[in-house]
KOLKEVO-59775 format. One record per residue: residue in three letters; x, y, z of N, C-alpha, C in turn. Coordinates in steps of 0.1 Angstrom, whole numbers, plus 2048, in hexadecimal, padded with zeros to 3 digits. Atoms other than C-alpha are relative to their C-alpha. Last residue first. Layout:
<nodes>
{resn=ALA | n.u=X | n.v=Y | n.w=Z | ca.u=X | ca.v=Y | ca.w=Z | c.u=X | c.v=Y | c.w=Z};
...
</nodes>
This chain:
<nodes>
{resn=ASN | n.u=7F1 | n.v=7FF | n.w=80B | ca.u=EC3 | ca.v=D64 | ca.w=BB0 | c.u=7FF | c.v=810 | c.w=803};
{resn=LEU | n.u=7FF | n.v=7F6 | n.w=806 | ca.u=EAD | ca.v=D67 | ca.w=BD6 | c.u=80A | c.v=7FC | c.w=7F3};
{resn=LEU | n.u=803 | n.v=805 | n.w=80B | ca.u=EB3 | ca.v=D48 | ca.w=BEC | c.u=7FF | c.v=808 | c.w=7F0};
{resn=ASP | n.u=7F5 | n.v=809 | n.w=805 | ca.u=EC3 | ca.v=D5A | ca.w=C06 | c.u=7FB | c.v=7F6 | c.w=7F4};
{resn=PRO | n.u=7FA | n.v=7FA | n.w=80A | ca.u=EA8 | ca.v=D74 | ca.w=C07 | c.u=80C | c.v=7F8 | c.w=7FA};
{resn=ARG | n.u=7F1 | n.v=809 | n.w=805 | ca.u=E93 | ca.v=D5B | ca.w=C14 | c.u=807 | c.v=809 | c.w=7F9};
{resn=LEU | n.u=803 | n.v=813 | n.w=7FC | ca.u=E74 | ca.v=D69 | ca.w=C25 | c.u=80B | c.v=7FB | c.w=801};
{resn=LYS | n.u=7F8 | n.v=7FE | n.w=7F6 | ca.u=E7A | ca.v=D91 | ca.w=C1B | c.u=802 | c.v=7F5 | c.w=80A};
{resn=VAL | n.u=7ED | n.v=804 | n.w=804 | ca.u=E74 | ca.v=D88 | ca.w=BF5 | c.u=808 | c.v=803 | c.w=810};
{resn=ALA | n.u=800 | n.v=80B | n.w=7FC | ca.u=E4B | ca.v=D87 | ca.w=C07 | c.u=813 | c.v=7FD | c.w=7FC};
{resn=GLU | n.u=7FA | n.v=7FF | n.w=7F0 | ca.u=E4A | ca.v=DAB | ca.w=C08 | c.u=80A | c.v=7F2 | c.w=802};
{resn=ASN | n.u=804 | n.v=7F7 | n.w=7F8 | ca.u=E44 | ca.v=DA8 | ca.w=BDD | c.u=806 | c.v=800 | c.w=811};
{resn=HIS | n.u=807 | n.v=7F1 | n.w=806 | ca.u=E4E | ca.v=D86 | ca.w=BCE | c.u=7F7 | c.v=80A | c.w=80E};
{resn=TYR | n.u=801 | n.v=7F7 | n.w=7F5 | ca.u=E63 | ca.v=D6B | ca.w=BDA | c.u=7FB | c.v=80B | c.w=7F8};
{resn=VAL | n.u=807 | n.v=7F5 | n.w=806 | ca.u=E63 | ca.v=D4D | ca.w=BBE | c.u=7FD | c.v=808 | c.w=811};
{resn=HIS | n.u=80A | n.v=800 | n.w=7FF | ca.u=E7C | ca.v=D30 | ca.w=BC3 | c.u=7FF | c.v=80E | c.w=801};
{resn=LYS | n.u=7FD | n.v=7F3 | n.w=7F9 | ca.u=E91 | ca.v=D23 | ca.w=BAD | c.u=7F7 | c.v=805 | c.w=808};
{resn=ILE | n.u=80C | n.v=7FD | n.w=7FF | ca.u=EA0 | ca.v=CFF | ca.w=BB0 | c.u=7FE | c.v=80D | c.w=7FF};
{resn=ASP | n.u=803 | n.v=7F4 | n.w=810 | ca.u=EC5 | ca.v=CFE | ca.w=BA5 | c.u=7EF | c.v=801 | c.w=800};
{resn=LYS | n.u=7F9 | n.v=7F5 | n.w=7FF | ca.u=ECF | ca.v=CF1 | ca.w=BCA | c.u=7FB | c.v=80A | c.w=7F6};
{resn=GLN | n.u=807 | n.v=7F8 | n.w=7F4 | ca.u=EB6 | ca.v=CD5 | ca.w=BC9 | c.u=803 | c.v=80C | c.w=800};
{resn=VAL | n.u=800 | n.v=808 | n.w=7F5 | ca.u=EBB | ca.v=CC1 | ca.w=BA9 | c.u=805 | c.v=810 | c.w=808};
{resn=ILE | n.u=7F8 | n.v=7F6 | n.w=7F9 | ca.u=EA8 | ca.v=CC9 | ca.w=B8C | c.u=807 | c.v=7FC | c.w=809};
{resn=GLU | n.u=7F3 | n.v=805 | n.w=800 | ca.u=E9E | ca.v=CA8 | ca.w=B7C | c.u=809 | c.v=80B | c.w=807};
{resn=SER | n.u=7F9 | n.v=7FA | n.w=807 | ca.u=E76 | ca.v=CAD | ca.w=B86 | c.u=812 | c.v=7F9 | c.w=7FF};
{resn=ASN | n.u=7F3 | n.v=80A | n.w=800 | ca.u=E5B | ca.v=CA4 | ca.w=B93 | c.u=808 | c.v=805 | c.w=7F4};
{resn=VAL | n.u=7FF | n.v=803 | n.w=810 | ca.u=E4B | ca.v=CC2 | ca.w=BA0 | c.u=808 | c.v=7F2 | c.w=7FD};
{resn=HIS | n.u=7FB | n.v=80E | n.w=800 | ca.u=E3B | ca.v=CC8 | ca.w=BCB | c.u=803 | c.v=7FC | c.w=7EA};
{resn=MET | n.u=804 | n.v=803 | n.w=80E | ca.u=E31 | ca.v=CF0 | ca.w=BC7 | c.u=80B | c.v=7F0 | c.w=7FF};
{resn=LEU | n.u=7F7 | n.v=80A | n.w=801 | ca.u=E34 | ca.v=CFE | ca.w=BE7 | c.u=7FA | c.v=7F9 | c.w=7F6};
{resn=ALA | n.u=801 | n.v=80B | n.w=805 | ca.u=E22 | ca.v=D1F | ca.w=BEB | c.u=809 | c.v=7F8 | c.w=7FD};
{resn=ARG | n.u=7F4 | n.v=809 | n.w=807 | ca.u=E1F | ca.v=D3D | ca.w=C00 | c.u=7FA | c.v=7EE | c.w=7FB};
{resn=ILE | n.u=80A | n.v=809 | n.w=808 | ca.u=E03 | ca.v=D5A | ca.w=C03 | c.u=80D | c.v=7F9 | c.w=7FC};
{resn=CYS | n.u=7F6 | n.v=807 | n.w=808 | ca.u=E0C | ca.v=D76 | ca.w=C1A | c.u=7FA | c.v=7F3 | c.w=7FB};
{resn=PHE | n.u=808 | n.v=801 | n.w=80E | ca.u=DF6 | ca.v=D92 | ca.w=C25 | c.u=808 | c.v=7F6 | c.w=7F3};
{resn=PRO | n.u=80D | n.v=802 | n.w=804 | ca.u=E0B | ca.v=D97 | ca.w=C43 | c.u=7FB | c.v=802 | c.w=7F1};
{resn=MET | n.u=800 | n.v=7F2 | n.w=80E | ca.u=E2F | ca.v=D90 | ca.w=C4B | c.u=7EF | c.v=7FF | c.w=7FF};
{resn=SER | n.u=7FD | n.v=807 | n.w=808 | ca.u=E31 | ca.v=D7D | ca.w=C6F | c.u=7FB | c.v=80A | c.w=7F4};
{resn=GLY | n.u=7F7 | n.v=7FA | n.w=808 | ca.u=E33 | ca.v=D94 | ca.w=C8C | c.u=802 | c.v=7FD | c.w=7F3};
{resn=ILE | n.u=7FC | n.v=7F0 | n.w=7FD | ca.u=E23 | ca.v=D7E | ca.w=CA4 | c.u=809 | c.v=806 | c.w=7F5};
{resn=VAL | n.u=7F6 | n.v=7FC | n.w=7F8 | ca.u=E1D | ca.v=D5A | ca.w=C92 | c.u=801 | c.v=80D | c.w=802};
{resn=ASN | n.u=804 | n.v=7EA | n.w=7F8 | ca.u=DF8 | ca.v=D53 | ca.w=C89 | c.u=811 | c.v=803 | c.w=806};
{resn=MET | n.u=7FF | n.v=7F9 | n.w=7F2 | ca.u=E05 | ca.v=D32 | ca.w=C76 | c.u=800 | c.v=80D | c.w=803};
{resn=GLU | n.u=7F2 | n.v=7FE | n.w=7F8 | ca.u=E01 | ca.v=D30 | ca.w=C53 | c.u=7F9 | c.v=7FB | c.w=80D};
{resn=HIS | n.u=7FA | n.v=7F3 | n.w=7F9 | ca.u=DDB | ca.v=D27 | ca.w=C43 | c.u=810 | c.v=7FF | c.w=807};
{resn=THR | n.u=800 | n.v=800 | n.w=7F0 | ca.u=DD6 | ca.v=D0C | ca.w=C2D | c.u=803 | c.v=80E | c.w=804};
{resn=CYS | n.u=800 | n.v=7EF | n.w=7FC | ca.u=DCC | ca.v=D08 | ca.w=C03 | c.u=802 | c.v=7FD | c.w=810};
{resn=MET | n.u=80B | n.v=7FB | n.w=7F3 | ca.u=DCC | ca.v=CEA | ca.w=BF3 | c.u=809 | c.v=80C | c.w=807};
{resn=VAL | n.u=7FF | n.v=7F2 | n.w=7FC | ca.u=DD4 | ca.v=CE2 | ca.w=BCB | c.u=7FE | c.v=801 | c.w=80F};
{resn=PRO | n.u=806 | n.v=7FB | n.w=7EC | ca.u=DD9 | ca.v=CC4 | ca.w=BBA | c.u=803 | c.v=80C | c.w=805};
{resn=VAL | n.u=7F0 | n.v=800 | n.w=7F1 | ca.u=DE4 | ca.v=CCB | ca.w=B96 | c.u=7F7 | c.v=802 | c.w=80B};
{resn=TYR | n.u=802 | n.v=80B | n.w=7F4 | ca.u=DC3 | ca.v=CC0 | ca.w=B81 | c.u=80D | c.v=7FE | c.w=808};
{resn=LYS | n.u=809 | n.v=809 | n.w=7F7 | ca.u=DB9 | ca.v=CE0 | ca.w=B73 | c.u=804 | c.v=7F5 | c.w=807};
{resn=TRP | n.u=7FA | n.v=801 | n.w=7F3 | ca.u=DE0 | ca.v=CEF | ca.w=B6B | c.u=7F2 | c.v=7F9 | c.w=806};
{resn=GLY | n.u=7FB | n.v=809 | n.w=806 | ca.u=DDA | ca.v=CEF | ca.w=B43 | c.u=805 | c.v=7FA | c.w=811};
{resn=ASP | n.u=800 | n.v=809 | n.w=80C | ca.u=DD1 | ca.v=D13 | ca.w=B43 | c.u=808 | c.v=7F5 | c.w=803};
{resn=LEU | n.u=7F9 | n.v=801 | n.w=80B | ca.u=DCF | ca.v=D20 | ca.w=B65 | c.u=7FE | c.v=7F4 | c.w=7F4};
{resn=THR | n.u=806 | n.v=7FB | n.w=80F | ca.u=DB0 | ca.v=D20 | ca.w=B78 | c.u=809 | c.v=805 | c.w=7F3};
{resn=ARG | n.u=80A | n.v=806 | n.w=807 | ca.u=DBA | ca.v=D08 | ca.w=B92 | c.u=7FA | c.v=809 | c.w=7F0};
{resn=VAL | n.u=7F7 | n.v=80C | n.w=802 | ca.u=DD7 | ca.v=D1B | ca.w=B9F | c.u=7F5 | c.v=7FA | c.w=7F7};
{resn=ALA | n.u=7F2 | n.v=7F9 | n.w=80C | ca.u=DC7 | ca.v=D3C | ca.w=BA2 | c.u=805 | c.v=7F6 | c.w=7F7};
{resn=LYS | n.u=807 | n.v=7FD | n.w=80E | ca.u=DA7 | ca.v=D27 | ca.w=BB4 | c.u=806 | c.v=806 | c.w=7F7};
{resn=ALA | n.u=801 | n.v=80A | n.w=80F | ca.u=DC4 | ca.v=D1A | ca.w=BC7 | c.u=7FA | c.v=803 | c.w=7FA};
{resn=PRO | n.u=7F5 | n.v=800 | n.w=80A | ca.u=DC5 | ca.v=D3C | ca.w=BD8 | c.u=805 | c.v=7F5 | c.w=7FB};
{resn=PHE | n.u=7FC | n.v=806 | n.w=7FF | ca.u=DA5 | ca.v=D39 | ca.w=BED | c.u=80B | c.v=802 | c.w=7F1};
{resn=ALA | n.u=7FF | n.v=808 | n.w=808 | ca.u=D99 | ca.v=D5A | ca.w=BF0 | c.u=809 | c.v=7F1 | c.w=7FF};
{resn=SER | n.u=80B | n.v=7FE | n.w=808 | ca.u=D8D | ca.v=D75 | ca.w=C06 | c.u=7FE | c.v=7F7 | c.w=7F5};
{resn=LYS | n.u=80C | n.v=803 | n.w=7FB | ca.u=D9B | ca.v=D6D | ca.w=C28 | c.u=7F7 | c.v=7FF | c.w=7F4};
{resn=ILE | n.u=806 | n.v=800 | n.w=80A | ca.u=DC0 | ca.v=D76 | ca.w=C28 | c.u=7F7 | c.v=7F6 | c.w=803};
{resn=ASP | n.u=808 | n.v=7F3 | n.w=803 | ca.u=DCA | ca.v=D80 | ca.w=C4A | c.u=7F7 | c.v=7FF | c.w=7F2};
{resn=GLN | n.u=80D | n.v=801 | n.w=801 | ca.u=DCF | ca.v=D5E | ca.w=C54 | c.u=7F9 | c.v=80D | c.w=7FF};
{resn=THR | n.u=807 | n.v=7FF | n.w=7F3 | ca.u=DEF | ca.v=D5B | ca.w=C40 | c.u=7F2 | c.v=805 | c.w=805};
{resn=THR | n.u=7FD | n.v=7EF | n.w=803 | ca.u=DF1 | ca.v=D4D | ca.w=C21 | c.u=7FC | c.v=7FD | c.w=811};
{resn=SER | n.u=802 | n.v=7FB | n.w=7EF | ca.u=DF9 | ca.v=D27 | ca.w=C1C | c.u=7FC | c.v=80B | c.w=7FD};
{resn=ILE | n.u=801 | n.v=7F3 | n.w=7FC | ca.u=DF7 | ca.v=D13 | ca.w=BFA | c.u=7FF | c.v=805 | c.w=80A};
{resn=ILE | n.u=808 | n.v=7FD | n.w=7F5 | ca.u=E01 | ca.v=CEF | ca.w=BF1 | c.u=801 | c.v=813 | c.w=805};
{resn=VAL | n.u=7FF | n.v=7F1 | n.w=7FC | ca.u=E06 | ca.v=CE7 | ca.w=BD0 | c.u=7FC | c.v=7FF | c.w=80D};
{resn=SER | n.u=80D | n.v=7FA | n.w=7F5 | ca.u=E08 | ca.v=CC3 | ca.w=BC5 | c.u=804 | c.v=80F | c.w=802};
{resn=VAL | n.u=808 | n.v=808 | n.w=7F7 | ca.u=E15 | ca.v=CAB | ca.w=BAD | c.u=7FC | c.v=805 | c.w=808};
{resn=ILE | n.u=804 | n.v=7FB | n.w=7F4 | ca.u=E21 | ca.v=CC4 | ca.w=B8E | c.u=7FA | c.v=7F7 | c.w=807};
{resn=ASP | n.u=7F9 | n.v=804 | n.w=7F5 | ca.u=E35 | ca.v=CB7 | ca.w=B72 | c.u=801 | c.v=801 | c.w=80D};
{resn=GLY | n.u=7FD | n.v=80C | n.w=800 | ca.u=E16 | ca.v=CB6 | ca.w=B5E | c.u=80B | c.v=7FA | c.w=808};
{resn=PRO | n.u=80E | n.v=803 | n.w=7F6 | ca.u=E0E | ca.v=CD9 | ca.w=B66 | c.u=801 | c.v=7F0 | c.w=7FD};
{resn=VAL | n.u=806 | n.v=7FC | n.w=80B | ca.u=E32 | ca.v=CE3 | ca.w=B52 | c.u=7F2 | c.v=7F9 | c.w=805};
{resn=VAL | n.u=80D | n.v=80C | n.w=7F8 | ca.u=E4F | ca.v=CE9 | ca.w=B68 | c.u=7F5 | c.v=806 | c.w=7F3};
{resn=GLY | n.u=802 | n.v=807 | n.w=80F | ca.u=E70 | ca.v=CFC | ca.w=B54 | c.u=7F1 | c.v=7F7 | c.w=802};
{resn=ASN | n.u=7FB | n.v=80F | n.w=7FF | ca.u=E79 | ca.v=D05 | ca.w=B78 | c.u=800 | c.v=7FB | c.w=7F3};
{resn=ALA | n.u=7F6 | n.v=801 | n.w=7FD | ca.u=E71 | ca.v=D2E | ca.w=B74 | c.u=80D | c.v=7F8 | c.w=801};
{resn=GLU | n.u=7F4 | n.v=7F9 | n.w=80C | ca.u=E56 | ca.v=D27 | ca.w=B5F | c.u=80C | c.v=803 | c.w=805};
{resn=ALA | n.u=7FC | n.v=80D | n.w=80C | ca.u=E47 | ca.v=D11 | ca.w=B7C | c.u=805 | c.v=806 | c.w=7F7};
{resn=MET | n.u=7F5 | n.v=80A | n.w=7FB | ca.u=E4F | ca.v=D2C | ca.w=B98 | c.u=803 | c.v=7F2 | c.w=7F6};
{resn=GLU | n.u=7EE | n.v=803 | n.w=802 | ca.u=E47 | ca.v=D44 | ca.w=B82 | c.u=804 | c.v=7F6 | c.w=809};
{resn=ILE | n.u=7FE | n.v=7FF | n.w=80C | ca.u=E1E | ca.v=D39 | ca.w=B7C | c.u=816 | c.v=802 | c.w=802};
{resn=VAL | n.u=801 | n.v=80E | n.w=806 | ca.u=E1A | ca.v=D33 | ca.w=B9E | c.u=809 | c.v=800 | c.w=7F1};
{resn=MET | n.u=7F4 | n.v=809 | n.w=7FB | ca.u=E26 | ca.v=D54 | ca.w=BAA | c.u=802 | c.v=7F2 | c.w=7FB};
{resn=MET | n.u=7EF | n.v=7F5 | n.w=805 | ca.u=E12 | ca.v=D68 | ca.w=B92 | c.u=80A | c.v=7F5 | c.w=802};
{resn=ARG | n.u=7FD | n.v=804 | n.w=80B | ca.u=DF3 | ca.v=D56 | ca.w=B96 | c.u=80E | c.v=801 | c.w=7FD};
{resn=THR | n.u=7FB | n.v=813 | n.w=800 | ca.u=DF6 | ca.v=D55 | ca.w=BBE | c.u=804 | c.v=7FF | c.w=7F2};
{resn=ALA | n.u=7F3 | n.v=800 | n.w=7FE | ca.u=DF8 | ca.v=D7F | ca.w=BBA | c.u=802 | c.v=7EE | c.w=800};
{resn=GLU | n.u=7F1 | n.v=7FD | n.w=80B | ca.u=DDD | ca.v=D7D | ca.w=B9F | c.u=80B | c.v=7FE | c.w=809};
{resn=LEU | n.u=7FE | n.v=80D | n.w=810 | ca.u=DC5 | ca.v=D67 | ca.w=BB7 | c.u=807 | c.v=806 | c.w=7F7};
{resn=VAL | n.u=7FC | n.v=811 | n.w=7FD | ca.u=DCC | ca.v=D7B | ca.w=BD7 | c.u=804 | c.v=7F7 | c.w=7F3};
{resn=LYS | n.u=7F5 | n.v=800 | n.w=801 | ca.u=DC8 | ca.v=DA1 | ca.w=BC6 | c.u=803 | c.v=7EF | c.w=803};
{resn=ASP | n.u=7F6 | n.v=7FE | n.w=808 | ca.u=DA8 | ca.v=D92 | ca.w=BB8 | c.u=811 | c.v=805 | c.w=7FE};
{resn=THR | n.u=800 | n.v=810 | n.w=806 | ca.u=D99 | ca.v=D86 | ca.w=BDA | c.u=80C | c.v=802 | c.w=7F6};
{resn=HIS | n.u=808 | n.v=7FC | n.w=80C | ca.u=DA6 | ca.v=DA4 | ca.w=BEB | c.u=7FB | c.v=7F6 | c.w=7F8};
{resn=ASP | n.u=80B | n.v=80F | n.w=802 | ca.u=DB8 | ca.v=DA1 | ca.w=C0D | c.u=7F3 | c.v=803 | c.w=7F3};
{resn=GLN | n.u=80E | n.v=7FF | n.w=7F9 | ca.u=DCD | ca.v=DC1 | ca.w=C0B | c.u=7FA | c.v=7F1 | c.w=7FB};
{resn=GLU | n.u=7FE | n.v=7F2 | n.w=7FB | ca.u=DF4 | ca.v=DCA | ca.w=BFD | c.u=7F2 | c.v=7FF | c.w=80C};
{resn=VAL | n.u=80A | n.v=7F9 | n.w=805 | ca.u=DF9 | ca.v=DA5 | ca.w=BF4 | c.u=801 | c.v=80E | c.w=804};
{resn=THR | n.u=806 | n.v=7FB | n.w=7F9 | ca.u=E16 | ca.v=D90 | ca.w=BF8 | c.u=7F7 | c.v=80B | c.w=7FC};
{resn=THR | n.u=800 | n.v=7F3 | n.w=804 | ca.u=E2D | ca.v=D78 | ca.w=BE6 | c.u=7F5 | c.v=807 | c.w=80C};
{resn=ALA | n.u=809 | n.v=7F9 | n.w=7F3 | ca.u=E3A | ca.v=D55 | ca.w=BEE | c.u=801 | c.v=810 | c.w=7F9};
{resn=GLY | n.u=801 | n.v=7F1 | n.w=809 | ca.u=E4A | ca.v=D36 | ca.w=BD9 | c.u=7F7 | c.v=807 | c.w=80D};
{resn=ARG | n.u=803 | n.v=7F8 | n.w=7F9 | ca.u=E5D | ca.v=D17 | ca.w=BE2 | c.u=7FA | c.v=80E | c.w=7FA};
{resn=ILE | n.u=7FC | n.v=7F5 | n.w=807 | ca.u=E63 | ca.v=CFC | ca.w=BC7 | c.u=7F7 | c.v=807 | c.w=80E};
{resn=GLY | n.u=807 | n.v=7F1 | n.w=7F9 | ca.u=E64 | ca.v=CDD | ca.w=BD9 | c.u=805 | c.v=80B | c.w=7F9};
{resn=ARG | n.u=7FB | n.v=7F4 | n.w=7F7 | ca.u=E74 | ca.v=CBF | ca.w=BC3 | c.u=7F4 | c.v=807 | c.w=807};
{resn=VAL | n.u=808 | n.v=7F9 | n.w=7FE | ca.u=E67 | ca.v=C9B | ca.w=BBB | c.u=807 | c.v=80E | c.w=807};
{resn=THR | n.u=809 | n.v=803 | n.w=7F2 | ca.u=E7D | ca.v=C84 | ca.w=BA8 | c.u=7FC | c.v=80E | c.w=804};
{resn=MET | n.u=808 | n.v=7F3 | n.w=7FC | ca.u=E8B | ca.v=C7F | ca.w=B87 | c.u=7FA | c.v=7FB | c.w=80E};
</nodes>
């Protein structure tokens, strides 16, 4: 078993607390389910947002999931690059897994599918 990284990204149409939390919740649940990960397998989750998201800490959505209370989660802002995708939430989930790196399923929702079309199944 080794530590693998699972990437995820999504967007919201506007910076609203409920929208940010729901989009984050959906993304991390799919990241875990698509890779057969249970909360006890998760080493940590880093969540970043573009600087136009200020209404909520996306980590709150993760900590409130059943069984995820003790998963270490940290939030940060992305670099403010000119022309970057607005209202974007990204996640990097570190997990203990026996899945080989090339078989990890990364999750991209909404406008974020444009970020890594090469990783979509």
